[in-house]
N, C-alpha and C positions, 0 to 999 in steps of 0.2 A: 842433653840426653844422658841420664845416669844409669848405673847398673841396676838391673831388676833385682828385686828381693828374691832370694832362694828360700822357698817355703817347704818345710818338711812335715810329714805326719809321723811322729815317733811312736815306738811301740810301748815305751815305759819311761818313767821318770829318769832312770839311769841313762837313757839315751840323750837327754837334753844337753848336758855339758859336752859329751863326746861329739855330738853332731854340730854343736856350736863351734867347737874347736876345728871341726872338719870343714866349716865354711857356711853353715846354715845361718840365715838371717832371722828366720821366724819359724814358729811351729803352730800346728793345729792339733789341739787335744780336746778331750771331753769324755762323756760317758754315754752309753747306749740309750739311756732314758731320754736324752735330749738331742743326741747327734747320730748321724747315719754313717755306717761303714768306716769307722775309725780304725786306725792301725793298732791301737791299744786302748784299754779301758782305764780312765783316770778318775778316781773318786775325788771328792772335794779336797781332802788333805793333799792328794797328789797334784791336783790342779794348782793349789796354793804353792806347793813346793816347787813345781815346775816353773811357775811364774817367777819365783824368787831366784831360782838358779839362772833362768834365762836373762832376767833383768840385770843380774850381777855381771853378766857377760855382754851387756848391751844389746841383747836380742829381744824379740817380741813374741808374745804368745796370744794366739787367737783361740777362742773356745767355741766348739761346734754346738749350735742349737738349730741345726738344719733338718731336724726330724719332721715327719708328717704328723702333726699334732691333732688328736681327737679330743673331744670334749673333756674326757676324764683326766687329761694331762694339763689342761689350761690353768687350773688353779695353782699348779706347781711352778709356773713360769716366773711370777714376780719374785719369789724367794730366791730362785737360782740366778736371775739377773742381778738382784741385789748382792748376792754372794760374789758374783764376778766383778761387780763394781768395787766391792770392798777389798778384794784381793788384787785389784789393779790389772785385770785382764786388758790387753791392748785392743781387742775387738771381739765382737760376737759375730759368728757366721750363721746366717739365717736364710730360710726360704719362705717360711710361713709369715704372713702379715701379723699374726698374733704375737710373734716375738718382737717385731718392729714396734707395734703398739705398746707392748709391755715395757720395752726399753725406753720409749719416749716418756713414760710415766715414772719409771723407777730409776733409770740411769740415763738422763737426757744427753749427757756428754759422752756416752759410750759410742765408740766407732762401730759401724755396722758394715758387714760384707754380705752382699746378696749372693746366695748360692743355691740354685735349685737343681744343678747338674744337667738339666735337659732343656730348659726354656730360655736360656740366655743366648739367643741366636741372632740378635740384631741390636744395633746401637740405640735404637729408639726405646726398646724395652729396658736396656741398661740405664738410660737416662731417666726413664719413668721412675725406676726404683731409686735412682740417685736423688731425684727431686722429692721423693718421699722420705729420704734420710740416709740412704746407703752411701757409703764412701767408696765402695769397691764392688765391681761385678765380676763374678767367677764364670767364665764362658763355658758353654756346653762343650763336651768332648767330641761331638760329631760334626763340627763345622771345619771348613778347610782354611788354609793359610790366608788366602785372599780375603775371606770374610773376616778373619781375625784382625788383619791389618786395617780393613775398612772400619770395623767397629772401633778400634783404637783411635783412628783418625777423627772419629765423630763423637767419641765418648766424653761425657762430662765427669766421669768417675774413673777411679783407678781400674785397671783391667788385669785380671789374673788368668793364667793359662796353665793347664797341666802339661808338662813336658816329659814326664817319666812315670812308669808304673802301669798297673792294670786299671781298667775301667769297668763300671757296672753295666751289664747288658739287660738285666731283668731284676725287678724287686717286687715281691709280694708280701703283704702283711701276714699271709697265711704260712704255716709251717708245713710246706709241701713235702719235704723229705720225711719229717716226723710223722705226718699224717699217713704217708704211704706205708711206712713201716708198721704203724698201728693198724692200718687196714689189713696188713698181712698177719696181724696177731703178735707183732713184736713190740716190746716196750722199749723204744729208744729215747732216752731222756734228752730234753733240749740241750742240756749242758754238754752232752756228748756229740752234738751236731755242730761243733765249734769250728773256727777257722783252722784249728790245729789238727783236725781229723783227716784232712787230705781227701775230701770227697770231690769227685769230678763227674761231669756229664761228658760222655765221649761221643764225638762225631766221627764215625768210621770213614765217611766219604771224604772229609777234609783232614782227617787224622788230627783233629783238634781236641784238647782237653779243656773243659770249662770249669774252673773251680766253683764249687757251690758250698755255701755255709749258711747256717741259721743262727740268729741271735734274738735278742728281745724284740727286734723290729721285723722279724719274719725271715723270708728266704731271699738270698742274694746269689745271683749267677753272674760270674765275672768273665771278662774277656780271656781268650786263650793265649793272647800275646801281651807283651809289655810294650807300651810306648817308650821309645828312646829317641830323643831329638838332639842329643848332645852335639852331633856333627851337622845339624840343620838349623842352628839357632840364629843365623845371620838376619833373616827377615824379621824375626821376633824382636831381636835386639835393636835393629835399625828402626823398627816401628815404635820403640819406646814402651814395650809391655812392662807393666809395673811389677809384676810378680810371676815367677815360674815355679810351679809346684811339682815336687817329687812325692808321689803317693807311696806310703809304706805298708799298705794293706797286704797281708800275707808275706811280708818280707822280714828277714832277720835284722837285728841291730847291726851286725857286721856288714851286711849287704848295704844297708842305708848309709853307713859311714863311708864305704868305698864309693858309692854313687854320688853322695853329697860332695866329697872331695873332688871327684872327677868334674862335676858341673862347676864347682867353684873355680877350678883351674882353667876350664875352657872359657868361662865367662870373663874372668879376669884377664886372660890372654887377649880376648877380642877387644876389650876396652883399652888395654895398656900396650898391646903390640899386635894390632889386627892382622898384620901380614903373617903372623905365626899361627893364627887361629886354626886353619885347616889341618896343619900338621899336628897340633896339640889335640884338637878334637878327635882326629882319627886315632891317636894314641889313647885318649881317654875312652873312646868307644871300645877299644880292645881291652882296656882295664875293666870296663863293665861286663863285657862278654865273658871274661875270665871268672866272674862271680855269679853270672846269670844262671839260674836253675835250668837244667837241660830240657825240661818240658815247657819252658817259657821263652819262645822265640821273641826277638826284638823286632819292632817295626815302627813306622811313623804314624800309626793310628789313622785318623781321618784328615791329617794336615794336607796330604796331597791326593786324597781320595783313592788310595791304593788298597785300603783294607776292606775286606768283605767278610763279616762273621756269619 
């Protein structure tokens, strides 16, 4: 049983070297046209540069093509897959079979990670996509620890689990916020409905704030809390989970650096001096609490079925 890969979604090219030095093993990047809910927008030049920086440090870069593709985007897939092949991307993250079929034709040696965010809920489905060509399954965020361990025991593919950050609760291809403002006679441009605008849906009954933003792919409503499993990693590590993901959506570069370093220290401690893990993990939890936004409580998501949004 080896250490899991610590996988980060960085906000910009400048994050790559810094997060690699902080302990990241791999990164997910991409652009809105092909990928969903990325922490930052990386054009082709930036994808190429990010890969070069990461590879120089012995790290990997996976590029997101996990969008929901309609007919008008299909013709663009071969060229983008060919680009990723030529710049030596380490894997493509996909959910749509159109990407898998394109990769088979254009880049048959490309590693593929299956990620639909919602439907990877059992090991049989993971293995189905593995037999189709995927090398990794990214598990749904809404399943509990027992299910995750059982999937890993039976999976024929690598298993990736998100252990930190926010999750998506709702996605619509429609621009719900923009359409609402236009209905009121206000012209709010899509570019102003970005992740940086700080828009929230407020639930007075639960006193929850749900971040909401719009991009090229429509409207996204995110969870009111951030998952934080740094002091609850034992079962995942014992199960041999292949990759643990820290999601950087709506997070600053400095926040990601602190959190990456904290998980690196906690995981290294567990494998190198397990008896110290609890003490170190508790201390690292406090480190994360110190940089955590005040309106973003930490919880354990659905791992122990304690969370109700």
